[in-house]
N, C-alpha and C positions, 0 to 999 in steps of 0.2 A: 542631902541634895542626890536626886537621881539624874544620871548620865543618859543611860538607855533604859526603855522599857518595852518589854515585850510581852504582847497578849495573844496567847491561842495560836502562835506561829507553826505552821506545818510547811514542809517542802518535801517533793516527791519529784524523781527524775525516773526516766524510762531504765528498764533493765532487762537482761536476756530471760528472765522469766516473768516478765510483768513490771508493773510500777514499783520502785523501791522508796520507802519512805526513809527520808533521811532526818527530819523532825518531825515529831510527832506532838502536837497541843502543847508547845513549851511557853509556859509564863514565867517571867521572870523580872528582874530589874538589876540593874547595876549601879552603884553609887559612885558619887564623884570622888577622886582623890585616894582610892583604894587599889590595890593589886588582885584581881580575880582569876584565879586558876580555874581553867575546864580540865576537869580529869575523867577517866574513866576508860574501859574496855576499848581498844582499836574499833574503828566503825561505829562508834556511838553517838557520832553527829557533833563532835566538838570543832571540828573545822568548819563543817557546814553552819553552825551557829554563828561562828567568829566572822565568816565571810558575809554574813548577813548585816553585819553591825556598819559596815562602809558602804553597803549595796553593791558588792560585788556580785552578788545574788539576791534574789528577791524572793520571800515569801510566796507560796501559792494561797495561803489563808494566814488569817490573823494579822497584826501590826506590830511595826518595830518604828519606834520613835527614838529621836535623840534632840536632848533639851526641850523636850515636850512638843515637838513637831515631827510628824510621820517622816521618814525617809524619803517616801516618794515625792514629798514636797521640796527636798533640799536639790537644788542644783549640784550635779555631782562633783565638780572641780572643787567648790567651796566646801562640800561634805568632807572630800577626802584631804583637804588640807588641815581640816579640823580633826580627822578619824584617820590616822594613818595604819596601813595595813603592812606587817613584813611577813612575808609566807616563809616556809621552810627552807625553800629552793629559790632565793632571790632572783631577780632577773638582774644580770649584769649587762652594761653596755660596754662598748669599745673603747678604749682608753685607759688612763690611769686610774687608782683607786681614787686619785683627788678628783679627775673628771666626774666620777660615778658619784661621788658623795655631794658634788654641787650640781649635779644633773638636773635636779627637779626645781631649781630656782630660776630656770629659763621659763618656766610655765607660771612663774609668780613674779612678775616685774616690781612689784610693791614691797618685795622682802628685800631689806637693805644687804649688801654685798657681805660676803662672810670674811672676817679679817681674820689674822694669824690665831688670836686670841681665841675668837669664837670656834675656829677650827681645832684649837687645842681643847676646848670644852667639849665639843662634839665627840672628839676621838676618846676623851675620858668617859664621858656618859654610856657610849657604846663599847668600850673596852677594846677599841680598834687601835693597834699600834702605829701611832704616827709616822714611825719612820718606814712604813710601807705605802705611804700615800702616793710616793712616786713610782710604785712598781706597777705593771700592767694589772688590770683588776682580774682578767681571765686566769692570771697565773697564781692568785689567792686561794687558800684552802678553803673548803666548804664553810669552816666554822668562821675564817676572816671575812669571805663573803657574806655571812649572814650578819656580822657586826657591822661590815661597811654598809650594808642595807639599812639598818639600823639608825646608823649616822646619818645617811640620806634623809630618812624619814623625819628625823629631828632637825634636820636644818629647817624644816617648815614649820617650826614651834607648834606641833601639835596640842590639841586638847587631850586627846586619846589615843594611845599606841595599841594596835592588834597585833599581838606576835603568835607565831605558830611556831612552836617548838625552839625556842630561843638559844636554848643552851645543847640541842641534841647533838652538835658535832663538838663540843667543847669539852676540855678536860676539867676535872673538879675545881682547881682554884680558879680558872677563868669563869666558869660557870658561876661560882659563889661570888667572885667580884663583879659579875655583871647583874647578878640579883642584888648586891650592895646598890650599885648604880641606878636600877630601876627604883627601888626602895627610895633613894635619893629624890628621883624625880616626882614619885607620889606626895612626897612631903612638900613639894613645889605644887601641888595641887593638879597634877596630870592623874589621869585614870588610865589604867593598864589593865587590858584583857587578855590572857594568854593560854595557850594549851601548851599542858606538858604531863608527860610520863614519867617525868624525875620527882617522886613523891619525896625524896629528901628534901629537894631544892624547894618543892613548893611548902613543905613544913617550914623552912626556914625563911622564905621569903614572901608569901602570899599572905593577904588579908582574910580573903574569904575563897571557898572552895566551891565549886559547882561540879557534882557527880552526874554524868550523862551514860546512859546505857539504852542500846536500841533505838536511838533518837529521842529518847525521853529524858526529861531531867527529873532525874530521881530524888535530889538532895541538894540543897543550898545552904551554907550555913559556915560561921568563923572557923579558921583553919584549926584552932585547936577542938573545937567540937568534932571536926571530921576526924582526926586521928585519935579520938577517945572512943571511936565505936568498937563494941567488943567484937572478938574474933567469930562469934556465932552468927554475925550479923553480914548482910550483903557488902557492905563499905568494908568490915573489917576483913572478910575474905578477900575482896579485891586487894586491899592494902598488904595483905599476907602474901598473895600471888604476885604482886608487883616485887617485893622483897626478894620471892624465890627465884622470879625469871617472867618473862613474857607471857600474858595468858595465851593459850592456844584458841 
């Protein structure tokens, strides 16, 4: 079953030296219930693609559809309840961590109040320490704020999670625990699309990999196939470069 389908998608923005292409003729699809990882060199278009999937941005050409319906036909609030986006630098509201976690519910009165058991489940799924719920949210570390924003998104019981570098500010054990939590969500039929530069994490937790470079989708394949590319290939050189350090 297909969650998203993209057909010949292009996106261009103004630049200092003329128009800058962020996405160039991207055609692909994302299957339901899988964890899809967007990887590739910095500036390759990964976050630009992610932002299209709940219409934070719109393509200049081509189509993006969810559940068989063009995103332009979706009412934005309804779409963003089903397709939740958690940026790398999440927005934090005044108040405690608990206030922030529950913030989105005020816009969705049809969602039942969150009881203590559900609150514990949300903290467990996002790997957010429940003992920090009473702490002022602005005092949390970046990694804690990222996990709090994930818990806030999960409050809405979305069908899809869009995550931009969810483990970027986490130590290895916490990042791995988060990966296991995300895999559990996929087993419950949630679809996850995320950006990551951590290839070890991707190898351990993703189902499929999309390799992007210079705004183009170069490859989409199962995770095992991605890591089987030889050192002489572009993918192999990218993997080797990531192991040695960030590309220039």
